[in-house]
N, C-alpha and C positions, 0 to 999 in steps of 0.2 A: 623449419621443423625441428622436433627434438631429438632423443637417442634412438628412439626407435619407432619411425613414422609409420611403421603397419600398426603398432598398438595405439599410438596417438595417446599418451601419458599425459593426463592433465596438470601434474606436477611441473612439468617443465615447458609443454607445450604454450604457444602465446595465444591464450583464448579469452581472456577476462579484459572487457574494454576498461580502460582507465584515463584519467587526467591528471597528469603529473603535477606537482606545484608550482613550476615553471612554466604552465601553460600548454605544454604539447601533449596530444593524445597519444595512446600507444595500447600495447596489449602484452599482458604478463601471464605467467602459470600461478599455480596455488603458491609455490613455493616463495617466488618474488613478491606475489602481492601480500604474504605476510612480514616478510623480512625487510620489505620497502615500504611498508606502510606509512611511515613517518613522511615520504617523499611523493605519496600519491595523494593528490587532493580530494578525488572520490572515483567511484564507480561510474563510469560514461557511458552505460548501455542506454542505448535509445529509447527501450520501452520501460516504465517504471517497474513492470513484473520483475524484469531481470534484475533491476538495482535491488529490490527488496530480496529476491532469491538468493542473489550473490552474497550479499552482507550475512545473511543468516547462515549461508553455508561457510563463509569464512569464519564466523562467530562459533560455529558447531566445531570447526578445525580447531580454534584457538582452545576452546574448553577441552577437545579430545587429547591434544597434544600437552597442555599444561595444566590443565584442571582449573579451579577457581583461582581468581587473581591473586598474586602474594601479597603481602600487607605493604610491600615497599613500592608496589606498582600502583602508580596513579594516572589517571587520563591526561592531567595536566603537565607531568614531567615531561612529556614531548620525547622521551629515549626510546629507540625503536627497539621491537621485539629481538632479543638475542636467537641468533641462528640456531644455537643448541636447543632451543626451546622444541625445535620442530623435528627431531632424529626420528620421532616415531613416523614423518612421512617416509623417510628414507626405509625403515623397517618394513612398512607396508605399502612400497609403492604399487605393486601389482592390484591394489584395491582400486587405483586410480587409472587403468587402463580403460578406454572408451572403445578400443577395439581389440581384435585378436581372439587367439583359442583359449586362453586362461580364464583368470579371474576379470570381472568387467565392473566398470563404475555403475552403480545405480541400475543394474541390470539384471535378469533372470532368465537362463537359459532354457527354461521348462516352459516359457508363455508361447503361445499357439493361437495367434489370430492376426493372420497377415493383414497389415495398414500401410497405407504410404506414409513416410517418415515425417511429411509435413503435420501430422496429427500432433506432433509435440508443441508446435507453436500455435496459439489460438488465433492469432491475428491472420493466417493463412488459410484461406477458405478451403472447403473439402465437401466431396459429394455435390449435391446441389445447392449448396448455400450461396446466395445471391447477393447477400447483403455487404459487399464489400467492394472497393474501387480498385481490387487487386486481383489479379489473375493467377490462376495455378491449375495445373493439370496433376492429378494423382497419379505417382508412381513415375511419371514423365519428369517432372521438376522433383528437386531435391534439396538438402540442405548440407551444408559443410560440417565436418567436426566441432568446430566451436558452437554452432547454432543448435547441434544436437545437444552438447552439453548444457547448455542453458535451457533447452526444454526441458530435460532431464531435473534440472534445479527446480524448476517451476513446479514439478508434479505435487511436491506434499503443500502447497500454499494455494494453488489456483485450480484444482481439480474439481469438477461439477458433475453432478449425475445425469445419466442419460442412457439413450437406447444404446445396444442392446441390455447389457446389465451393469453400465458404468457408474461407479460408486465415486461420491467426493470424499475429499482427504478428511483428515483427521479433525480439522476444525469445521467440517460440513460446509453448508453454502460459503463461498472464500468471505472472510469478513475484512473490514477495514483494518488495515495494518499501520502502525505508528512506531518509526524507529528514530532514536536520537541520531542528530546528522551534524558531525561534527567539521571542524575546519580542514581535517586531513581524515584519511582512512583510520590511521591510527588512532585519533581520538573518537572517531565514529564506533570503531569496535570497542574502545575502552568504556565509552559510555554505556553499553549493553553488557560488558563483562562485569558480573557481579558473583558473589559466593553462591554457590549453588549445592546443596548436600548430596542429592541424587542425580549421577549424570547419565548412567546407563551405556548402552553402546550404539551407534550410530549406523546407518543402512548402508552407508559404504562396506562396512565388514560384514553385514548379513543382510541383504536386500530384501530376503522374504520374512524379516522379523515382524512378528505381530503381538502387540499387547493384548491380553484378554480384556472384556469390558471393563470388568471390576478391579482392574489393577491401575495403580497410580502410574501415570506414563513419565518415566525419566526426561530430562531435557533433551538428551542428544537423541533419543528416540523418538520423541515428539516434534525436534525440529527438522528431522531427515526421513521421518516414516512414509513410504512411497503408496501412493493410491494406485498406482499402475504396475503392471507386470510388462517389463520392454525388453526386447533383444535387437539391438540395431544390425541390419544387413549391411554385408560390407560395401564399401563405395564401389559405384560400377560407371562405365563409360555409356555415354560420349561426355567429354567436356560440359561445363556450362556453368551458368551463374546461380550462386546460392540463392535460394527463394527467399532466405531470413535476412542475410545481411548484403547480397549482391556482389559478393566476393567470388572471382573467376576461379574453378576449381578443374584440375585434370580430371577428377572424379567425384561423383556428388552420393550420398547415402539416400537413396530414394525408397525404400522401402524398410519395415520394419515388422516385429512381433507387437502387438499392443493390445493389453486386454487388461480388465478390472483386477485389482489387487484385493476385492471384497470390502466389507464395509470396515471403515476406519475411524468413524466418530467415535470420539471417548469424553465423557463428560468429568473426567477426573485429570485431564489434560488442561494445564495451566500455561497458554501460549504468553511468552514474554513479552510480546508486541502488539497483543489484542486486547480491546478494551471490552470490558463484558459488561453489559447495562443492567442485567438482571440477574440474580444468583440461583433464584428457584422457580422456574427451570432456567439454567443460565442461558443466556441470550447475548450474542456478541454485536456491537456496531455492524451494519453490513452497508454497502453502498445502494442505493435507490436506482430503479429502474427508470431512467428519465425520458424512455421512449413510450412508457405505457400512458394510455388516454388519461387526461386529467392528473397527470403525476409529475409535471414539468416545475418541480419545486425544489431546486438547487439549494434553497435558503433553509430549509427545514432540517436537514441532519445535523449540521456543524456544532449548532450551541449545545443540543444535546449530548453529542458525543465530547465535547470539551468540556462540559459540566462534569463528565465522568472521569475524564482524564484529572481533572482538578481535585474530585473527590478521591480517587483511588491513589493520588501522587505517584502514579506508576511512572512517570516521565517527569520528574522534576527537573529545575533549572542547575546547572552546573557551575563552576568556576569560570570555565572558558564560554566565549559566545557560541551557542548552538543553534539548532533548529531541530524541528521534529518533521521528518518527512512520513507524509499521509498518503497512502496508495489504497484506493478502492477500486474494486473490480466486480461490475455489475453483471449479473446474470438474469435470466428466465428459464429455470429448468435447466435443459441442456445447452440453452443459446447463450452464446458470449457478446454482451451488448456493449460493453464499454469498459476502458480502464483509465483512471485519472489519477493526479498527483496534486498535493498541494504542500508547499514547504512553509512552514509556519517558524518566525524567527523568535527566539525565548531570549531576553536580555540575560547577560551573564551575571550570576550570583544574586539574581533577583528573587525576593520572597514572592510567593503566590499572594495575592489580595487574598484576604480573607472572606470577603464576600463574591468571589469570583464565580463560583458555581451559582450562587442565587441570581447575581447578574447575569448570566447566560442564559438562565431559564427565564429570568424576565424581558430580557430581549427578544425571545422565541414568543413569548406570550403577548408581548405588547404588539409584536409585529403581525401577529396572525388577527389583531383586531382592527388594524387600518383599513381594510376594505369596508368595515361597517361605519367608517367616519368620513367615507369619499361619495359613493354613490347613493343615488337616491333609492335604487334595487341594490340587491345582494348581488344579481349578474353584474349590474355594471361597478359595481365596487372592486368584485373578484378580477374581472377581466381587466379593470386599470391597474391595481396592483401586480397582477401577474406579469404585465407589461415591463415593469421597472423593478420588481424585486430581485430578481436573479442577479441584475446589474448591482444594486446597491450591496446585496448580500456577499457578491463576489468581492467587493473592495472591503467590506468590514469583515469578512473571515480573513483575508489576507493578513489583517492586522491582530489576528486573535492572539498572537503570544504578546502583543502590547497590551492588549483588553486585561487578559488574563493576570498581567503582572501590574496592570494599572489601576486607576482611581476611577472616582464617577466621572471625573472631568473627561476622563478618555472615552467614557461611555456616551457621555453629551456629544463629543465630537462626532463619535460613529452615529448618533440619531441625525445629526446634521447632513449625513450624507444623502438623507433622503430630500434635502431642501430645493435643489435644483432641479431635481425631476419632479417634485411636486408642483412646481411654479409652471412647468410646461403641462402637466396634467391639468393643471386649474385652467389655463388657458383652452385646453383642448375639450373640456367637460362642462365649462361655463362660460360660452363665447358671450358676445355683446356688451353693451354699455349702461346697461341700466343698473340702479344701485343695488339691486337683488343680487345681479351677476356678479359686481365687483364684490359685493360683499362674500357670495359665495366663493369666488376665485381667492380672497384672501384666507378663508376658512380652510380650503383644500390645501393651500401651499404652505399653511402653517403644521399640516398633519405631519406626524412624525412620533416615532416609539416614544414613551414616556420613560425614560431612564431614571428619575429621580428615586432616591432610596424609598423604598416602601417605608410606610408608618400606619397605624391603626388609624389617626386621624385622616389621612390620606384617602384611605381605602373607604373609609364609612362616609368621607364625602364624594367620593366617585359614586358610591352606589346610591346616596340621598341625590343626585343630580341624573341617575339612570344610566350610568354606566362611565366607562373611560373616557377621560377628555386627551 
């Protein structure tokens, strides 16, 4: 515990899960996370929502304490952040108390709606929600202070609308988040730390801050704007295990005040880690609900998403080997459906292929035509492709970084991922030993997306023959 266990100050308490560069796991406070960022391999939270929330929070702290990066600071330098950069933390230490009678982190004393503290963690069931392999009893089970802090950090990113009057966060329905992911926490933070003119004030200074709808939202305000008004009740007996992380505690935080903070969506907010697919009206990339009837199409979102990543050049390659951490949170109104992550490796210093966006859309277009080239009927073709496409697209999308930076040959190799699966499909759809069955098996086995560069001649040839081959 830190200097005052009763207050649980987040600057010194060890609540952030990390993996050190020597391979050992551990927990650190805010101050240690920032000053030792070069020795920390990554944020090691088990839930991808927490990894995104913690990284954005630490980035906001870095901007708040130091402002835009100095000209002499580069992500590739490897030099640690100087401790004197963060003197502002000591001057505002009471803003980071999780408990106690004074100021509290991300909390509003005027909140008035008693709820179980486990409402802070989406994966813990509450009320009569039974779609979980996890058991929890409202107000009997509880959370440790560290898990409560993680739950508070999620509020700006992953809140959804629901009854009785809950509203989503500033980004509306939670979008897909993309964060540059370096070889250390230092590299990861520096990859997102760019010059910004308007910073504003963060919510740990003023939890009730609310920008007006027609006001441009400053960076720190947008990163930390709270969609819920929360006041944690004091930890209470009996001892038990935290329902979030499983740690044994002498006392647990079992209840809180938890209510909406009102409408937060703002079209003038430009989130640094969101890909916007359309400008008017603005629309962000969102994770699909894969449980909806007829919607099990894991293959559809990623080509369009990465085509926009390429076009906006919002997440370009750097001097060091890096990756993109992609996190999607699927919801259906007030229901939390799924959270998933994907890490896309980006080769160091590689120029993005000038046809990358076009090839990504070509992959999606040609893939959507495969079902017409297999079955004798639309139903047979759709069912056949649906059986194998998630597997193939999973393998191909895992190489998205290579494809974005690669050549036409890289896409040809991606198309070859269909071959083994199509050979199996061919035997199933066209059994027998007749010449017609053999011919059809050969035709089905050769079906794959045509990733040859588009030319006017090729397109006219396809139309003349009655479709794509």
